[in-house]
DODRENRO-26696 format. One record per residue: residue in three letters; x negated, y negated, z of N, C-alpha, C in turn. Coordinates in steps of 0.2 Angstrom, whole numbers, padded with zeros to 4 digits. Layout:
BEGIN
<r code="ALA" n_x="X" n_y="Y" n_z="Z" ca_x="X" ca_y="Y" ca_z="Z" c_x="X" c_y="Y" c_z="Z"/>
...
end
This chain:
BEGIN
<r code="MET" n_x="0015" n_y="0005" n_z="-0119" ca_x="0020" ca_y="0010" ca_z="-0119" c_x="0022" c_y="0012" c_z="-0126"/>
<r code="THR" n_x="0023" n_y="0019" n_z="-0127" ca_x="0026" ca_y="0021" ca_z="-0133" c_x="0033" c_y="0020" c_z="-0134"/>
<r code="GLU" n_x="0036" n_y="0021" n_z="-0140" ca_x="0043" ca_y="0019" ca_z="-0141" c_x="0047" c_y="0024" c_z="-0136"/>
<r code="GLU" n_x="0045" n_y="0030" n_z="-0136" ca_x="0049" ca_y="0034" ca_z="-0131" c_x="0049" c_y="0032" c_z="-0124"/>
<r code="GLU" n_x="0043" n_y="0030" n_z="-0122" ca_x="0043" ca_y="0028" ca_z="-0115" c_x="0047" c_y="0021" c_z="-0114"/>
<r code="LYS" n_x="0047" n_y="0017" n_z="-0119" ca_x="0051" ca_y="0011" ca_z="-0118" c_x="0058" c_y="0012" c_z="-0118"/>
<r code="ALA" n_x="0060" n_y="0017" n_z="-0122" ca_x="0067" ca_y="0019" ca_z="-0123" c_x="0070" c_y="0022" c_z="-0116"/>
<r code="VAL" n_x="0066" n_y="0026" n_z="-0113" ca_x="0068" ca_y="0030" ca_z="-0107" c_x="0068" c_y="0024" c_z="-0101"/>
<r code="PHE" n_x="0063" n_y="0020" n_z="-0101" ca_x="0063" ca_y="0015" ca_z="-0096" c_x="0069" c_y="0010" c_z="-0097"/>
<r code="ALA" n_x="0071" n_y="0008" n_z="-0103" ca_x="0077" ca_y="0004" ca_z="-0104" c_x="0083" c_y="0007" c_z="-0101"/>
<r code="ILE" n_x="0084" n_y="0014" n_z="-0102" ca_x="0090" ca_y="0017" ca_z="-0100" c_x="0089" c_y="0017" c_z="-0092"/>
<r code="LEU" n_x="0083" n_y="0019" n_z="-0090" ca_x="0083" ca_y="0020" ca_z="-0082" c_x="0084" c_y="0013" c_z="-0079"/>
<r code="LYS" n_x="0081" n_y="0008" n_z="-0082" ca_x="0082" ca_y="0001" ca_z="-0079" c_x="0089" c_y="-0001" c_z="-0078"/>
<r code="SER" n_x="0093" n_y="0001" n_z="-0083" ca_x="0100" ca_y="-0002" ca_z="-0083" c_x="0104" c_y="0003" c_z="-0078"/>
<r code="ASN" n_x="0101" n_y="0009" n_z="-0076" ca_x="0105" ca_y="0013" ca_z="-0072" c_x="0100" c_y="0017" c_z="-0067"/>
<r code="SER" n_x="0098" n_y="0013" n_z="-0062" ca_x="0093" ca_y="0017" ca_z="-0058" c_x="0095" c_y="0017" c_z="-0051"/>
<r code="PRO" n_x="0095" n_y="0022" n_z="-0047" ca_x="0093" ca_y="0029" ca_z="-0049" c_x="0098" c_y="0033" c_z="-0053"/>
<r code="THR" n_x="0096" n_y="0037" n_z="-0057" ca_x="0100" ca_y="0041" ca_z="-0062" c_x="0098" c_y="0049" c_z="-0061"/>
<r code="GLU" n_x="0102" n_y="0053" n_z="-0062" ca_x="0101" ca_y="0060" ca_z="-0062" c_x="0096" c_y="0062" c_z="-0068"/>
<r code="LEU" n_x="0091" n_y="0066" n_z="-0066" ca_x="0086" ca_y="0068" ca_z="-0071" c_x="0089" c_y="0071" c_z="-0078"/>
<r code="ASN" n_x="0093" n_y="0076" n_z="-0077" ca_x="0096" ca_y="0079" ca_z="-0083" c_x="0100" c_y="0074" c_z="-0087"/>
<r code="ASP" n_x="0104" n_y="0069" n_z="-0084" ca_x="0108" ca_y="0064" ca_z="-0088" c_x="0103" c_y="0060" c_z="-0091"/>
<r code="LEU" n_x="0098" n_y="0058" n_z="-0088" ca_x="0093" ca_y="0053" ca_z="-0092" c_x="0090" c_y="0057" c_z="-0098"/>
<r code="LYS" n_x="0088" n_y="0063" n_z="-0097" ca_x="0085" ca_y="0067" ca_z="-0102" c_x="0090" c_y="0067" c_z="-0108"/>
<r code="VAL" n_x="0096" n_y="0069" n_z="-0107" ca_x="0101" ca_y="0069" ca_z="-0112" c_x="0102" c_y="0062" c_z="-0116"/>
<r code="GLN" n_x="0103" n_y="0057" n_z="-0112" ca_x="0103" ca_y="0050" ca_z="-0114" c_x="0097" c_y="0048" c_z="-0119"/>
<r code="SER" n_x="0091" n_y="0051" n_z="-0117" ca_x="0086" ca_y="0049" ca_z="-0121" c_x="0085" c_y="0052" c_z="-0128"/>
<r code="GLY" n_x="0088" n_y="0058" n_z="-0128" ca_x="0089" ca_y="0062" ca_z="-0135" c_x="0082" c_y="0064" c_z="-0137"/>
<r code="LEU" n_x="0077" n_y="0065" n_z="-0132" ca_x="0070" ca_y="0067" ca_z="-0134" c_x="0070" c_y="0075" c_z="-0134"/>
<r code="SER" n_x="0065" n_y="0077" n_z="-0138" ca_x="0064" ca_y="0085" ca_z="-0137" c_x="0061" c_y="0086" c_z="-0131"/>
<r code="ASN" n_x="0061" n_y="0093" n_z="-0129" ca_x="0058" ca_y="0095" ca_z="-0122" c_x="0051" c_y="0092" c_z="-0122"/>
<r code="LYS" n_x="0047" n_y="0093" n_z="-0127" ca_x="0040" ca_y="0091" ca_z="-0127" c_x="0039" c_y="0084" c_z="-0126"/>
<r code="LYS" n_x="0042" n_y="0080" n_z="-0130" ca_x="0042" ca_y="0072" ca_z="-0129" c_x="0045" c_y="0070" c_z="-0122"/>
<r code="TRP" n_x="0050" n_y="0073" n_z="-0120" ca_x="0053" ca_y="0072" ca_z="-0113" c_x="0048" c_y="0073" c_z="-0108"/>
<r code="ASP" n_x="0045" n_y="0079" n_z="-0108" ca_x="0040" ca_y="0080" ca_z="-0103" c_x="0034" c_y="0075" c_z="-0103"/>
<r code="LYS" n_x="0031" n_y="0074" n_z="-0108" ca_x="0026" ca_y="0069" ca_z="-0109" c_x="0028" c_y="0062" c_z="-0107"/>
<r code="THR" n_x="0034" n_y="0060" n_z="-0109" ca_x="0036" ca_y="0053" ca_z="-0107" c_x="0037" c_y="0052" c_z="-0099"/>
<r code="ILE" n_x="0041" n_y="0057" n_z="-0096" ca_x="0042" ca_y="0057" ca_z="-0089" c_x="0036" c_y="0057" c_z="-0085"/>
<r code="LYS" n_x="0031" n_y="0061" n_z="-0087" ca_x="0024" ca_y="0062" ca_z="-0084" c_x="0021" c_y="0055" c_z="-0084"/>
<r code="VAL" n_x="0021" n_y="0052" n_z="-0090" ca_x="0017" ca_y="0046" ca_z="-0090" c_x="0020" c_y="0040" c_z="-0086"/>
<r code="LEU" n_x="0027" n_y="0040" n_z="-0086" ca_x="0030" ca_y="0035" ca_z="-0082" c_x="0029" c_y="0036" c_z="-0075"/>
<r code="THR" n_x="0029" n_y="0042" n_z="-0072" ca_x="0028" ca_y="0043" ca_z="-0065" c_x="0021" c_y="0043" c_z="-0063"/>
<r code="LYS" n_x="0016" n_y="0045" n_z="-0068" ca_x="0009" ca_y="0044" ca_z="-0067" c_x="0007" c_y="0037" c_z="-0066"/>
<r code="HIS" n_x="0010" n_y="0033" n_z="-0070" ca_x="0008" ca_y="0025" ca_z="-0070" c_x="0012" c_y="0021" c_z="-0065"/>
<r code="GLY" n_x="0016" n_y="0025" n_z="-0061" ca_x="0019" ca_y="0021" ca_z="-0055" c_x="0025" c_y="0017" c_z="-0058"/>
<r code="ILE" n_x="0028" n_y="0019" n_z="-0064" ca_x="0033" ca_y="0015" ca_z="-0066" c_x="0040" c_y="0018" c_z="-0064"/>
<r code="ALA" n_x="0040" n_y="0024" n_z="-0063" ca_x="0046" ca_y="0028" ca_z="-0061" c_x="0044" c_y="0033" c_z="-0056"/>
<r code="LYS" n_x="0049" n_y="0036" n_z="-0052" ca_x="0048" ca_y="0041" ca_z="-0048" c_x="0053" c_y="0046" c_z="-0048"/>
<r code="VAL" n_x="0052" n_y="0052" n_z="-0047" ca_x="0057" ca_y="0058" ca_z="-0047" c_x="0058" c_y="0060" c_z="-0039"/>
<r code="SER" n_x="0064" n_y="0060" n_z="-0037" ca_x="0065" ca_y="0062" ca_z="-0030" c_x="0070" c_y="0068" c_z="-0030"/>
<r code="LYS" n_x="0069" n_y="0072" n_z="-0026" ca_x="0074" ca_y="0078" ca_z="-0025" c_x="0078" c_y="0077" c_z="-0019"/>
<r code="THR" n_x="0085" n_y="0077" n_z="-0019" ca_x="0089" ca_y="0076" ca_z="-0014" c_x="0094" c_y="0082" c_z="-0014"/>
<r code="ASN" n_x="0098" n_y="0083" n_z="-0009" ca_x="0103" ca_y="0088" ca_z="-0009" c_x="0108" c_y="0088" c_z="-0015"/>
<r code="ASP" n_x="0109" n_y="0082" n_z="-0018" ca_x="0113" ca_y="0081" ca_z="-0024" c_x="0110" c_y="0083" c_z="-0030"/>
<r code="GLY" n_x="0103" n_y="0083" n_z="-0030" ca_x="0099" ca_y="0085" ca_z="-0036" c_x="0093" c_y="0081" c_z="-0037"/>
<r code="LEU" n_x="0090" n_y="0081" n_z="-0043" ca_x="0084" ca_y="0077" ca_z="-0045" c_x="0086" c_y="0071" c_z="-0048"/>
<r code="PHE" n_x="0083" n_y="0065" n_z="-0045" ca_x="0085" ca_y="0059" ca_z="-0048" c_x="0078" c_y="0055" c_z="-0050"/>
<r code="VAL" n_x="0079" n_y="0051" n_z="-0055" ca_x="0073" ca_y="0046" ca_z="-0057" c_x="0075" c_y="0039" c_z="-0055"/>
<r code="GLU" n_x="0071" n_y="0035" n_z="-0053" ca_x="0072" ca_y="0028" ca_z="-0051" c_x="0066" c_y="0024" c_z="-0053"/>
<r code="VAL" n_x="0067" n_y="0018" n_z="-0055" ca_x="0062" ca_y="0013" ca_z="-0057" c_x="0058" c_y="0011" c_z="-0050"/>
<r code="VAL" n_x="0051" n_y="0011" n_z="-0051" ca_x="0047" ca_y="0009" ca_z="-0046" c_x="0044" c_y="0002" c_z="-0047"/>
<r code="TYR" n_x="0042" n_y="0001" n_z="-0054" ca_x="0039" ca_y="-0005" ca_z="-0056" c_x="0043" c_y="-0008" c_z="-0062"/>
<r code="ASP" n_x="0045" n_y="-0014" n_z="-0062" ca_x="0048" ca_y="-0017" ca_z="-0067" c_x="0043" c_y="-0022" c_z="-0071"/>
<r code="ALA" n_x="0040" n_y="-0020" n_z="-0076" ca_x="0035" ca_y="-0024" ca_z="-0080" c_x="0038" c_y="-0031" c_z="-0083"/>
<r code="GLU" n_x="0044" n_y="-0031" n_z="-0085" ca_x="0047" ca_y="-0037" ca_z="-0088" c_x="0047" c_y="-0042" c_z="-0082"/>
<r code="GLN" n_x="0049" n_y="-0041" n_z="-0076" ca_x="0050" ca_y="-0045" ca_z="-0071" c_x="0044" c_y="-0046" c_z="-0067"/>
<r code="ASN" n_x="0039" n_y="-0042" n_z="-0068" ca_x="0033" ca_y="-0041" ca_z="-0065" c_x="0034" c_y="-0040" c_z="-0057"/>
<r code="VAL" n_x="0038" n_y="-0036" n_z="-0055" ca_x="0040" ca_y="-0035" ca_z="-0049" c_x="0039" c_y="-0027" c_z="-0047"/>
<r code="ILE" n_x="0036" n_y="-0026" n_z="-0041" ca_x="0035" ca_y="-0019" ca_z="-0038" c_x="0042" c_y="-0018" c_z="-0034"/>
<r code="THR" n_x="0046" n_y="-0013" n_z="-0036" ca_x="0052" ca_y="-0012" ca_z="-0032" c_x="0051" c_y="-0007" c_z="-0027"/>
<r code="GLU" n_x="0045" n_y="-0004" n_z="-0026" ca_x="0044" ca_y="0000" ca_z="-0020" c_x="0037" c_y="0000" c_z="-0019"/>
<r code="VAL" n_x="0035" n_y="0000" n_z="-0012" ca_x="0028" ca_y="0000" ca_z="-0010" c_x="0026" c_y="0007" c_z="-0009"/>
<r code="ARG" n_x="0020" n_y="0009" n_z="-0013" ca_x="0018" ca_y="0016" ca_z="-0013" c_x="0011" c_y="0015" c_z="-0009"/>
<r code="SER" n_x="0009" n_y="0021" n_z="-0006" ca_x="0003" ca_y="0021" ca_z="-0002" c_x="-0003" c_y="0024" c_z="-0007"/>
<r code="PHE" n_x="-0009" n_y="0023" n_z="-0005" ca_x="-0014" ca_y="0026" ca_z="-0009" c_x="-0015" c_y="0033" c_z="-0008"/>
<r code="LYS" n_x="-0017" n_y="0037" n_z="-0012" ca_x="-0018" ca_y="0044" ca_z="-0012" c_x="-0023" c_y="0046" c_z="-0007"/>
<r code="TYR" n_x="-0029" n_y="0042" n_z="-0007" ca_x="-0035" ca_y="0044" ca_z="-0003" c_x="-0037" c_y="0038" c_z="0001"/>
<r code="GLY" n_x="-0041" n_y="0040" n_z="0006" ca_x="-0044" ca_y="0035" ca_z="0010" c_x="-0040" c_y="0032" c_z="0016"/>
<r code="HIS" n_x="-0041" n_y="0034" n_z="0022" ca_x="-0036" ca_y="0032" ca_z="0027" c_x="-0038" c_y="0025" c_z="0029"/>
<r code="SER" n_x="-0044" n_y="0022" n_z="0027" ca_x="-0045" ca_y="0015" ca_z="0029" c_x="-0041" c_y="0011" c_z="0024"/>
<r code="LEU" n_x="-0040" n_y="0013" n_z="0018" ca_x="-0036" ca_y="0009" ca_z="0013" c_x="-0029" c_y="0010" c_z="0013"/>
<r code="ASP" n_x="-0027" n_y="0016" n_z="0016" ca_x="-0020" ca_y="0018" ca_z="0016" c_x="-0016" c_y="0014" c_z="0021"/>
<r code="LYS" n_x="-0014" n_y="0008" n_z="0020" ca_x="-0011" ca_y="0003" ca_z="0024" c_x="-0003" c_y="0005" c_z="0026"/>
<r code="TYR" n_x="0000" n_y="0008" n_z="0021" ca_x="0007" ca_y="0010" ca_z="0021" c_x="0009" c_y="0017" c_z="0023"/>
<r code="SER" n_x="0004" n_y="0021" n_z="0024" ca_x="0005" ca_y="0028" ca_z="0026" c_x="0007" c_y="0029" c_z="0033"/>
<r code="ALA" n_x="0011" n_y="0033" n_z="0035" ca_x="0013" ca_y="0034" ca_z="0042" c_x="0009" c_y="0040" c_z="0045"/>
<r code="LYS" n_x="0004" n_y="0043" n_z="0041" ca_x="0000" ca_y="0048" ca_z="0043" c_x="-0007" c_y="0045" c_z="0044"/>
<r code="PHE" n_x="-0009" n_y="0043" n_z="0049" ca_x="-0016" ca_y="0041" ca_z="0051" c_x="-0020" c_y="0046" c_z="0054"/>
end
């Protein structure tokens, strides 16, 4: 993880879920660095962005320090491998 990713993860870990805009402001990153950082964290299954009626929220999905998966995610492809999907 880059220093930016570690910093955002530390903020997110202490307050998860948190509103996307609040997390961006707390991180102090430029728009370009913010976009890259949040994309990496979500792509690698460390965090996820959810849209609710109250806004966009980011939450931790995987905690590397504790080596704990905080949310079960399904596979993207392969119905035979997709144990957790409700769509069979």
